[in-house]
FIGU-923622 format. One line per field, with one value per residue (C-alpha): x, z, y; residue in three letters. Coordinates in steps of 0.001 Angstrom, whole numbers, always signed. Example, Ala and Ser with C-alpha at 12.3 -4.5 7.8 and 13.67 -1.06 7.14 Angstrom:
<pts>
c1 <- [+12300/+13670]
c3 <- [+7800/+7140]
c2 <- [-4500/-1060]
residu <- [ALA/SER]
</pts>
This chain:
<pts>
c1 <- [+110696/+108280/+104912/+103679/+106414/+106141/+103797/+100409/+99643/+96498/+93200/+91922/+95350/+94147/+96687/+98533/+96974/+98441/+101975/+101783/+103437/+103039/+106776/+106411/+104415/+107019/+109639/+106916/+105757/+109364/+109877/+106550/+107144/+110640/+109272/+106450/+108860/+111102/+108159/+106842/+110292/+110510/+107171/+108054/+111493/+110406/+111855/+109072/+106136/+103371/+100715/+97809/+99642/+103054/+101620/+98123/+98177/+101728/+100591/+97724/+100227/+102977/+101749/+100726/+102821/+101852/+98179/+98603/+100363/+98021/+94948/+95871/+97263/+94576/+91820/+93522/+94241/+90522/+89070/+91683/+93965/+96738/+99528/+101968/+99493/+98408/+102037/+102641/+99504/+100913/+104258/+102711/+100351/+103007/+104958/+101958/+100950/+104482/+104455/+101135/+102449/+105622/+103499/+101156/+104036/+106065/+106090/+107468/+104751/+102004/+103256/+102764/+99221/+98525/+99873/+97495/+94631/+95297/+95505/+92596/+90434/+93093/+93987/+91188/+90443/+87606/+84937/+86394/+89939/+88726/+87031/+90141/+92327/+89899/+89901/+93700/+94138/+91466/+93228/+96559/+95105/+93070/+96190/+98138/+100002/+99678/+101158/+104772/+107356/+106254/+102567/+103339/+105575/+102958/+100222/+102427/+102991/+99271/+98292/+100937/+99710/+96092/+97055/+98688/+95726/+93167/+95001/+95226/+91508/+90635/+92934/+91734/+88152/+88947/+90778/+87800/+85411/+87680/+88438/+84943/+82485/+79810/+79559/+76034/+74866/+72353/+69730/+70640/+69567/+65930/+63682/+66268/+65387/+67429/+69307/+70570/+71589/+73440/+75241/+76185/+77583/+79564/+80898/+81924/+83824/+85540/+86578/+87831/+85142/+83404/+79919/+77918/+78888/+77581/+80124/+80001/+79329/+76157/+74729/+74857/+74319/+71305/+69231/+70301/+68913/+65783/+64971/+66597/+64010/+66837/+67001/+70249/+72036/+70610/+71863/+75335/+75651/+74239/+76481/+79546/+78452/+78077/+81225/+83580/+86559/+85637/+86644/+89533/+91991/+94808/+92175/+90392/+89672/+88373/+91682/+92431/+89103/+89847/+93276/+91879/+89256/+91820/+94168/+91357/+90425/+94070/+94296/+91244/+92482/+95908/+94070/+91997/+88659/+86605/+86039/+86805/+83173/+83481/+86628/+85256/+81867/+83121/+83432/+80337/+76789/+75695/+78447/+77829/+77193/+73955/+72598/+73452/+71838/+68713/+68236/+68966/+66583/+63844/+64055/+64749/+61495/+59058/+61448/+61714/+57942/+57444/+60137/+58599/+55182/+56701/+58645/+55407/+53921/+57039/+57223/+53644/+54668/+57645/+55371/+53007/+55827/+55903/+59027/+58809/+60818/+61451/+62147/+65926/+68022/+68589/+64825/+63932/+64773/+63242/+59862/+59935/+60347/+57401/+55317/+56280/+55142/+51871/+51026/+52387/+52386/+56018/+58447/+62064/+62704/+60033/+61337/+65045/+64757/+63574/+66530/+69558/+72738/+72807/+69215/+69856/+73057/+71008/+68487/+71063/+72696/+69353/+68387/+71735/+71140/+67657/+68712/+72142/+72590/+75295/+76013/+77860/+79883/+81420/+85172/+87558/+90140/+92316/+91388/+92698/+90609/+88800/+85448/+85832/+83918/+84553/+82635/+83547/+81170/+80405/+78054/+77362/+80268/+82790/+84593/+83394/+84890/+85868/+83565/+84670/+82306/+83584/+80429/+81060/+82074/+85424/+87784/+90274/+87713/+86654/+82958/+80420/+80090/+81882/+82825/+86332/+88259/+91512/+91831/+89786/+88520/+90348/+91185/+94358/+97427/+95421/+91800/+91800/+88840/+88151/+88421/+85618/+85163/+82058/+82770/+80029/+79822/+76978/+76712/+78088/+75771/+74981/+73448/+73920/+70477/+70054/+67729/+65854/+68193/+71164/+69657/+69329/+73004/+73892/+72010/+73428/+77048/+76306/+74992/+78451/+79963/+77887/+79171/+82692/+82009/+80055/+82472/+83413/+85927/+89417/+91063/+91339/+91168/+87420/+86661/+83750/+82981/+85417/+82563/+81318/+80875/+77201/+76634/+78549/+75739/+73135/+73849/+74044/+70902/+69025/+69839/+68244/+64869/+65011/+64921/+61485/+60133/+57551/+58496/+62132/+61237/+58554/+61243/+64201/+62954/+62709/+62963/+66493/+65335/+62185/+62765/+59221/+58570/+57886/+54135/+52258/+50786/+54247/+55663/+52789/+53313/+57066/+56573/+53786/+56167/+58737/+58459/+58137/+60376/+61668/+61362/+64044/+66269/+66076/+66677/+69786/+71208/+70375/+71670/+75028/+75089/+74275/+77030/+79497/+78519/+78733/+82222/+83495/+81547/+82983/+85947/+87144/+85772/+88340/+86079/+84196/+82102/+80805/+80084/+78263/+76115/+75340/+74244/+72009/+70422/+69899/+67968/+65933/+67346/+64837/+66313/+65675/+67668/+71411/+73407/+74029/+77753/+78956/+82180/+84685/+83551/+82476/+84829/+83157/+84348/+87581/+89248/+90005/+88381/+86252/+82961/+84091/+81489/+79995/+78009/+74926/+75682/+73661/+70604/+71512/+71834/+68565/+66778/+67982/+67552/+63880/+63306/+65376/+63421/+60216/+61389/+61235/+57795/+56587/+57902/+55694/+58312/+61216/+63046/+62135/+64949/+65017/+65368/+68008/+69961/+69732/+70854/+73899/+74757/+74472/+75352/+76843/+79240/+80068/+82168/+83223/+83321/+80860/+79676/+77198/+74251/+74733/+74821/+71662/+69831/+70703/+69299/+66124/+65622/+65670/+66892/+64516/+62990/+62951/+59341/+60073/+62528/+60021/+57355/+59708/+60471/+56842/+57567/+55369/+53178/+49441/+47779]
c3 <- [+130978/+128376/+130119/+127751/+128912/+132665/+135089/+135088/+138729/+138437/+139741/+137537/+135817/+133486/+130981/+132351/+129730/+131109/+130970/+127478/+124762/+121043/+120732/+123126/+120689/+118046/+120512/+122499/+119387/+118565/+122049/+122023/+118591/+119623/+122769/+120865/+118243/+120960/+122707/+119498/+118504/+121857/+121195/+117644/+118628/+121812/+121648/+123881/+122374/+121527/+124180/+124445/+127268/+125616/+122234/+122261/+125761/+125216/+122026/+123945/+126314/+123805/+122708/+126073/+125731/+122094/+123003/+125699/+123449/+120508/+122698/+123580/+120240/+117864/+120064/+120015/+116292/+115538/+118168/+118481/+115441/+114778/+112228/+114355/+115031/+111398/+110239/+112703/+111487/+107964/+109208/+111353/+108722/+106775/+109955/+111709/+108551/+108208/+111844/+111355/+108236/+110063/+112582/+110170/+107780/+110592/+109495/+112793/+114715/+112397/+112572/+116342/+115935/+113240/+115466/+118220/+115737/+114467/+118037/+119409/+120213/+122647/+124384/+126977/+126135/+127618/+125173/+125254/+124604/+121685/+120177/+120636/+118979/+116056/+115588/+115808/+113140/+110989/+111315/+110236/+107267/+106082/+106441/+104063/+106398/+103828/+101008/+99920/+97985/+95615/+96540/+100226/+99446/+97200/+99807/+102354/+99902/+99109/+102777/+103442/+100573/+101718/+105187/+103699/+101439/+104225/+106356/+103452/+102731/+106353/+106540/+103207/+104403/+107697/+105857/+103550/+106510/+108545/+105806/+104473/+106105/+104854/+106571/+107321/+107504/+110136/+107381/+106554/+110062/+109321/+109892/+111826/+115340/+118170/+118742/+115135/+115393/+118637/+117065/+114011/+116215/+118266/+115042/+113823/+117030/+116720/+113162/+114243/+112248/+113303/+112741/+112446/+109983/+108740/+108822/+107521/+110985/+110712/+113911/+112334/+108632/+108984/+111078/+108739/+105814/+107833/+108767/+106418/+104034/+101820/+99057/+97425/+100780/+101335/+97903/+98517/+101910/+100689/+97630/+99782/+102196/+99525/+97675/+100551/+99135/+95544/+95094/+92687/+95272/+97209/+99369/+96490/+97352/+94048/+92762/+96223/+96267/+92857/+93974/+97220/+95350/+92899/+95720/+97677/+94657/+94261/+97945/+97755/+94663/+96193/+99003/+96597/+96673/+93644/+94985/+97951/+99056/+99129/+101229/+103583/+104219/+104879/+108683/+109031/+109784/+106221/+104750/+101081/+98880/+97707/+101263/+101728/+98451/+99297/+102570/+101068/+98141/+100437/+102261/+99192/+97364/+100083/+101163/+97627/+97177/+100421/+99506/+96086/+97637/+100155/+97421/+95535/+98634/+99292/+95657/+95876/+98924/+96964/+94116/+96677/+97625/+94031/+93056/+89748/+88796/+90632/+94308/+94824/+97487/+99304/+99532/+101110/+104746/+104630/+103336/+105331/+108504/+107482/+106774/+110085/+111909/+109989/+110256/+113706/+115175/+115994/+115938/+116597/+117980/+120612/+121264/+121814/+125133/+126652/+125228/+126808/+126695/+130489/+130575/+127919/+129651/+132808/+130766/+129229/+132632/+134332/+131754/+132248/+135982/+135761/+133256/+134506/+137958/+136815/+138622/+137202/+139289/+137447/+137980/+137410/+134626/+133153/+130108/+126562/+125789/+128007/+126495/+127655/+130715/+132663/+134897/+137229/+136404/+139278/+140160/+143756/+144767/+142483/+139703/+136238/+133832/+133186/+130673/+128796/+126788/+124114/+122707/+120858/+117261/+116650/+113741/+115131/+115264/+112355/+111565/+112783/+116082/+117368/+120359/+121078/+123955/+125162/+127147/+126658/+129275/+129839/+132710/+131409/+133328/+135579/+135701/+133428/+133475/+130317/+129514/+127025/+124944/+123199/+120629/+119026/+117067/+118679/+118312/+121383/+123337/+126822/+127429/+124578/+123236/+121168/+118355/+118772/+116163/+118243/+121308/+119352/+118385/+122057/+123016/+120007/+120944/+124580/+123482/+122014/+125280/+127288/+125027/+126047/+129717/+130480/+128613/+130819/+128982/+129705/+126410/+124974/+121448/+121881/+124290/+123986/+120405/+118904/+117120/+113562/+111809/+111107/+114803/+116348/+115725/+117570/+121086/+119856/+117749/+120390/+123065/+120929/+121671/+125319/+124221/+122777/+126055/+127247/+130924/+130107/+128366/+130941/+133618/+131863/+129020/+131109/+130045/+130640/+132151/+134097/+134902/+133749/+132104/+128391/+127970/+127543/+124199/+122842/+124035/+122401/+119110/+119246/+119668/+117083/+114558/+115154/+111617/+109959/+106886/+107103/+103333/+102968/+105764/+104513/+100868/+101577/+103743/+101524/+98431/+100171/+101214/+97695/+96190/+98752/+97874/+94130/+94511/+96058/+94627/+91119/+89279/+90845/+88854/+87134/+87829/+91132/+90494/+87233/+89005/+91747/+89135/+87383/+90610/+91590/+88141/+88228/+91482/+90512/+93072/+93671/+92210/+95333/+97592/+97510/+99093/+102782/+102050/+98515/+97532/+98114/+101745/+102480/+105455/+106714/+103577/+102573/+105777/+106544/+105564/+108716/+106931/+103365/+101914/+105355/+105429/+105151/+108698/+110287/+108479/+109262/+112934/+112802/+111839/+115171/+117270/+116305/+117223/+120423/+121765/+120910/+123418/+126172/+124988/+125009/+128575/+129553/+130325/+128648/+131927/+132462/+134713/+133211/+129650/+130796/+132381/+129191/+127129/+129329/+129569/+125931/+124114/+126126/+128301/+125813/+123287/+120461/+122645/+120322/+116737/+116575/+115406/+118362/+120833/+119411/+119337/+122989/+123836/+121753/+121063/+117289/+114516/+113331/+109970/+108295/+109172/+112580/+110849/+108187/+110835/+112990/+110049/+109018/+105688/+105814/+102754/+103488/+103791]
c2 <- [+130316/+129026/+128926/+126214/+123828/+124371/+122648/+124335/+124968/+127102/+125792/+122949/+122945/+125680/+127026/+130087/+132345/+135586/+134189/+132665/+134750/+134220/+133610/+130641/+128560/+127679/+126373/+124614/+122786/+121861/+120441/+118623/+117075/+115956/+114343/+112645/+111275/+109863/+108217/+106680/+105388/+103588/+101897/+100887/+99569/+97794/+94238/+92915/+91054/+93552/+93925/+96316/+98124/+98504/+99478/+101022/+102487/+103684/+105425/+107024/+108644/+109395/+112848/+114297/+117452/+117929/+117602/+120228/+122757/+122091/+122423/+125985/+127116/+125893/+127309/+130705/+130514/+130126/+132433/+135184/+135196/+137692/+137923/+135915/+133125/+132984/+132746/+129920/+128157/+128213/+126931/+124200/+122799/+120823/+120011/+118480/+116621/+115233/+114128/+112347/+110620/+109566/+107707/+105971/+105153/+103571/+99917/+98615/+100411/+99240/+95657/+95743/+97014/+94416/+91657/+92717/+92855/+89357/+88031/+90075/+87051/+85771/+89038/+89197/+92830/+94828/+95983/+99487/+98227/+96110/+99153/+101318/+98679/+98459/+102224/+102532/+99892/+101530/+104898/+103437/+101543/+104545/+106696/+104448/+102097/+99296/+101386/+100954/+102938/+105660/+105317/+105849/+108835/+110401/+110009/+111770/+114632/+114870/+115057/+117695/+119849/+119457/+120665/+123761/+124491/+124052/+126594/+129045/+128644/+129477/+132456/+133858/+133623/+135302/+138098/+138751/+138754/+141009/+143537/+144275/+146622/+149021/+152413/+153596/+157176/+158214/+158188/+154594/+153578/+154381/+151385/+149414/+148259/+149702/+146434/+146453/+150100/+149408/+146443/+148534/+151292/+148747/+147221/+150668/+151297/+147917/+148831/+152257/+154066/+157278/+155869/+152654/+149925/+146601/+143790/+140224/+138818/+136710/+138208/+141681/+141149/+138850/+141284/+144096/+142067/+141349/+144922/+147441/+148941/+150244/+147678/+148909/+148619/+145136/+144109/+145524/+143835/+140525/+140337/+141048/+138305/+135635/+136763/+135940/+134078/+134947/+138565/+138106/+139397/+137721/+136004/+134267/+130625/+129259/+127863/+126485/+124629/+123095/+121890/+120482/+118461/+117068/+116054/+114418/+112319/+111288/+110416/+108180/+106367/+105776/+103993/+101918/+103738/+104785/+108289/+110467/+110184/+106387/+106715/+109341/+107743/+104222/+104650/+106841/+105745/+106494/+104254/+105155/+108210/+106570/+106503/+110181/+111184/+109203/+111081/+114509/+114051/+112711/+116032/+118208/+117635/+118798/+121571/+122953/+122844/+124749/+127290/+127958/+128495/+130907/+132716/+133424/+135070/+137149/+138254/+139496/+141546/+142929/+144010/+145516/+147867/+149104/+147144/+145334/+142274/+139025/+138410/+138486/+136743/+140055/+140488/+137159/+137890/+141360/+140238/+137033/+139086/+141274/+138176/+136593/+139721/+139784/+136082/+135306/+138822/+138074/+140972/+140068/+143532/+142886/+139380/+140060/+141955/+138670/+136728/+138336/+136278/+136001/+134755/+132134/+130999/+130517/+128529/+126177/+125615/+125027/+122386/+120635/+120681/+119210/+116552/+115543/+117084/+119517/+122779/+125803/+128272/+131199/+131537/+134422/+134503/+135550/+133520/+133935/+137054/+139572/+138537/+134922/+133716/+130521/+128129/+125281/+122435/+120066/+117224/+116237/+118454/+116725/+118615/+117537/+120082/+123673/+125343/+128470/+130671/+133086/+134635/+137912/+138612/+140315/+140730/+138191/+135383/+133201/+133212/+130695/+128890/+125831/+123716/+122476/+120966/+122469/+119275/+116094/+113666/+110382/+108035/+106384/+107522/+109816/+110923/+113969/+116315/+118349/+122041/+122698/+125856/+127198/+129930/+132048/+135303/+137209/+140961/+142703/+144961/+146274/+143846/+141365/+140514/+137373/+136508/+133242/+131766/+132963/+131290/+128036/+128329/+128803/+125629/+123758/+124398/+123615/+120218/+119556/+120797/+118315/+115531/+116553/+117299/+114122/+111854/+108889/+106701/+105423/+106328/+109833/+108406/+107806/+110655/+113042/+114036/+111470/+109721/+109264/+112601/+111941/+111124/+114023/+116516/+114426/+115768/+119363/+119309/+117351/+119925/+122644/+121051/+122124/+125758/+124993/+123564/+126141/+125872/+126712/+129974/+130748/+130629/+132207/+134437/+137589/+141207/+142400/+145699/+144839/+141178/+140425/+137070/+136938/+137530/+134274/+135298/+136247/+132914/+131081/+132909/+132243/+128501/+128415/+129961/+127218/+125842/+129243/+129689/+126112/+125785/+128454/+127097/+123522/+124420/+126506/+123699/+120714/+122512/+122966/+119312/+118098/+120260/+118921/+115345/+116005/+117475/+114237/+111294/+111410/+112859/+116104/+119055/+121242/+124221/+123805/+126917/+125450/+122154/+124031/+125775/+122467/+120795/+123702/+123798/+120041/+120109/+123165/+125586/+128406/+131587/+133698/+131354/+130755/+127966/+128494/+128073/+128731/+126981/+129848/+130257/+126680/+126362/+123178/+121402/+123158/+124382/+120752/+117500/+117142/+117777/+116992/+114625/+115113/+118332/+116102/+114911/+117718/+116359/+112746/+113623/+115547/+112350/+110969/+114113/+114463/+110832/+111104/+114073/+112232/+109610/+112246/+113347/+109751/+109429/+112367/+115021/+116781/+116209/+112571/+111242/+107753/+109067/+111578/+108745/+106689/+109679/+110190/+106494/+105499/+108734/+111607/+109599/+106854/+108786/+106480/+103358/+101585/+102134/+104998/+102909/+100550/+103438/+104977/+101664/+101057/+104474/+104261/+100580/+101097/+103373/+106122/+106969/+110363/+111250/+112878/+115219/+116246/+116729/+118796/+121089/+121328/+119634/+116549/+116429/+116761/+113363]
residu <- [MET/ASN/ALA/LEU/LEU/THR/ASP/TRP/THR/ALA/GLU/PHE/SER/LEU/PRO/PRO/PHE/ALA/ALA/ILE/ARG/ASP/GLU/ASP/PHE/ALA/PRO/ALA/PHE/ASP/ALA/ALA/LEU/THR/GLN/ALA/ARG/GLU/ASN/ILE/ALA/LYS/ILE/ALA/GLU/ASP/PRO/ALA/VAL/PRO/THR/PHE/ALA/ASN/THR/ILE/GLU/ALA/LEU/GLU/LEU/SER/GLU/ALA/LEU/LEU/ASP/ARG/VAL/SER/GLY/VAL/PHE/TYR/ASN/LEU/ALA/GLY/ALA/ASP/ALA/ASN/ASP/THR/ARG/GLU/ALA/LEU/MET/ARG/ASP/LEU/ALA/PRO/LYS/MET/SER/ALA/PHE/SER/SER/GLU/ILE/THR/ASN/ASN/LYS/ALA/LEU/PHE/SER/ARG/ILE/GLU/ALA/LEU/TRP/GLN/ALA/ARG/GLN/THR/LEU/ASP/LEU/THR/ALA/GLU/GLN/ALA/ARG/VAL/LEU/GLU/LEU/TYR/ARG/GLN/MET/PHE/VAL/ARG/SER/GLY/ALA/ASN/LEU/GLU/GLY/ALA/ALA/ALA/ASP/ARG/LEU/THR/ALA/VAL/LYS/SER/ARG/LEU/ALA/VAL/LEU/GLY/THR/ARG/PHE/SER/GLN/ASN/LEU/LEU/ALA/ASP/GLU/ARG/ASP/TRP/PHE/MET/PRO/LEU/THR/GLU/ALA/ASP/LEU/ALA/GLY/LEU/PRO/GLU/PHE/VAL/ILE/ALA/SER/ALA/ARG/ALA/ALA/GLY/ALA/GLU/LYS/GLY/GLN/PRO/GLY/PRO/VAL/VAL/THR/LEU/SER/ARG/SER/LEU/ILE/VAL/PRO/PHE/LEU/GLN/PHE/SER/PRO/ARG/ARG/PRO/LEU/ARG/GLU/LYS/ALA/TYR/GLU/ALA/TRP/VAL/ALA/ARG/GLY/ALA/ASN/GLY/ASN/ALA/ASN/ASP/ASN/ARG/ALA/ILE/ALA/ALA/GLU/ILE/LEU/ALA/LEU/ARG/GLU/GLU/ARG/ALA/LYS/LEU/LEU/GLY/TYR/GLN/SER/PHE/ALA/ASP/PHE/LYS/LEU/GLU/PRO/GLU/MET/ALA/LYS/THR/PRO/ALA/ALA/VAL/ARG/SER/LEU/LEU/MET/ARG/VAL/TRP/GLN/PRO/ALA/ARG/ALA/LYS/ALA/LEU/ALA/ASP/ALA/ALA/ILE/LEU/GLU/THR/MET/LEU/HIS/GLY/ASP/GLY/ILE/SER/GLY/PRO/LEU/GLU/PRO/TRP/ASP/TRP/ARG/TYR/TYR/SER/GLU/LYS/ARG/ARG/LYS/ALA/GLU/HIS/ASP/LEU/ASP/GLU/ALA/ALA/LEU/LYS/PRO/TYR/LEU/SER/LEU/ASP/ALA/MET/LEU/ALA/ALA/GLN/PHE/ASP/CYS/ALA/GLY/ARG/LEU/PHE/GLY/LEU/GLU/PHE/ARG/GLU/ILE/ALA/GLY/PRO/PHE/TYR/HIS/PRO/ASP/VAL/ARG/GLY/TRP/ASP/VAL/THR/ARG/ASN/GLY/ALA/HIS/VAL/ALA/VAL/PHE/LEU/GLY/ASP/TYR/PHE/ALA/ARG/GLY/SER/LYS/ARG/SER/GLY/ALA/TRP/CYS/SER/ALA/MET/ARG/SER/GLN/LYS/LYS/LEU/GLY/GLN/ASP/THR/ARG/PRO/ILE/VAL/VAL/ASN/VAL/CYS/ASN/PHE/ALA/LYS/GLY/GLU/PRO/ALA/LEU/LEU/SER/TYR/ASP/ASP/ALA/ARG/THR/LEU/PHE/HIS/GLU/PHE/GLY/HIS/ALA/LEU/HIS/GLN/MET/LEU/SER/ASN/VAL/THR/TYR/GLY/PHE/ILE/SER/GLY/THR/SER/VAL/ALA/ARG/ASP/PHE/VAL/GLU/LEU/PRO/SER/GLN/LEU/TYR/GLU/HIS/TRP/LEU/GLU/VAL/PRO/GLU/VAL/LEU/GLU/LYS/HIS/ALA/ARG/HIS/TRP/GLN/THR/GLY/GLU/ALA/MET/PRO/ALA/ASP/LEU/LEU/GLN/ARG/LEU/LEU/ALA/ALA/GLY/THR/TYR/ASP/GLN/GLY/PHE/ALA/THR/VAL/GLU/PHE/VAL/ALA/SER/ALA/LEU/VAL/ASP/LEU/ALA/PHE/HIS/GLU/GLY/ALA/ALA/PRO/ALA/ASP/PRO/MET/GLN/LYS/GLN/ALA/GLU/VAL/LEU/GLU/GLY/ILE/GLY/MET/PRO/ARG/ALA/ILE/ARG/MET/ARG/HIS/ALA/THR/PRO/HIS/PHE/ALA/HIS/VAL/PHE/SER/GLY/ASP/GLY/TYR/SER/SER/GLY/TYR/TYR/SER/TYR/MET/TRP/SER/GLU/VAL/MET/ASP/ALA/ASP/ALA/PHE/ALA/ALA/PHE/GLU/GLU/ALA/GLY/SER/ALA/PHE/ASP/PRO/GLU/MET/ALA/LYS/ARG/LEU/GLU/THR/PHE/ILE/LEU/SER/ALA/GLY/GLY/SER/GLN/PRO/ALA/GLU/GLU/LEU/TYR/THR/GLN/PHE/ARG/GLY/ARG/MET/PRO/GLY/VAL/GLU/PRO/LEU/LEU/LYS/GLY/ARG/GLY/LEU/LEU/GLU/PRO/VAL]
</pts>
């Protein structure tokens, strides 16, 4: 029996993880694709006059089995890869692309959708149905439904090749991250806080090494760069980190990036757009490359000025240690950490015992309870990996969602942090409650102790999870995070603000051994340092976003690395800071086209999240019930049921300017 194709009878209809074998996936996908094709053929060939029910709603239900199988597989492929799953990913990429093209190239199907669109004023649709119809038609048109002959065939081939290349890019990056590590001698541990040493020893054990190692996991390499006094080791680790995907080996991504950019330009021009950026940004809030560039440059100038001023201070500290020459990128975090301790009396090693993973989970759940009335009861697995934890999410006794948390770094997991849904919320057919997954890459420990940046990541991904869990729409097509790319980060970045609320940390930031609350003076210093080093953080982000935009708003560069260098030189990139994501490991942009021409969206959303949290402050409380209700009604529960700017305006009464963002990052120019 193939567990993926049987009825799932576990509580909450969870996937039967313990019964699923890797060899089940390929036949399950074959069966699901066959079923979906049959369902779609029935819709396209239906002799009845097109109606919303027999066309759009039928399409919504046509891929139920495929959605179920995909929801399990693609979560496992990202969070717990192995050779079998990676091989299947490579095999599935062109198959899934071909299936998608079959649908959008189906002229009979598109003619039914077009007929509904032309008659929409007479169909007596609800507002949600009208929006779903609009988005279906938009998807078909932007996928090439209006193309004929050779142009249609070429677009199908281009999309298939892009799917293959995106998968290869991801797997190459994972291989580079998984394969590299730097052994440390006992002497090399000098100067490192105990939590870094413990993480290095755990990483060594995970790699099968006799002693501690540094890996390319952000939660290990960043604190190593912050605390290690051994400059040659910092340089070696840093250069390996930024060289991911560009090592001249079988995992090198530079040629792949060049081919992806060329194919994206071709795709856009086949569809009648001047550039891929014009194509990609059309349905987003920003609309145009010019609007994106305007925002990024408005932020770049003050951020660069702040970063250069900070670099001068850090270079003086470097010279004070008897080291001649300029400040290098592998020096920044080390001297910045020293400066933070000196200026804010803030030592991360002293801070982390108060930020255990369990304490911060309790904090994020408590905030969700106070804001939205949610309750979280931990449930037993088995889940897809022993590290995964699960919770039944309820409100007033009614089941809302299952929430899974997969928090620790391992070699089988791609880097970064993300939120996904194994199953999305919808009401059509039957009321379906979501299974939502947060994946992070924290260093494992007993207990796991987080940096403040780690805790922000935890809250960030949980903001995405709330967007999925509180979704309350009829159609899965617009459920949860199915919104404009430059709107999707609003709930996540907004939720980070509750970590900064003093009463939240006063309650939950407790020492993992003694249970004592974080001392008031330490809490005060932590919050006072909230904008510390924002010149660095903003510069490394905006530089990445500007390179992404430059890649896509004109002719595709033959040599993306040269183009990257030209962009950075043109904006005056400070020499001691590198892009947050250099091209060969810029997974946001090249592992798929989700954030291509769209990495700016974090900044675009931050304009809104700063303004949105200000609404709570203006109401007098971070937990103001009226503002929480408005947030849920107009943003968290609404999915893509209306254009993003309309949803935000209903929540706030207006659209914001960039000043709250600059203020929040401490980048407003002195008056």
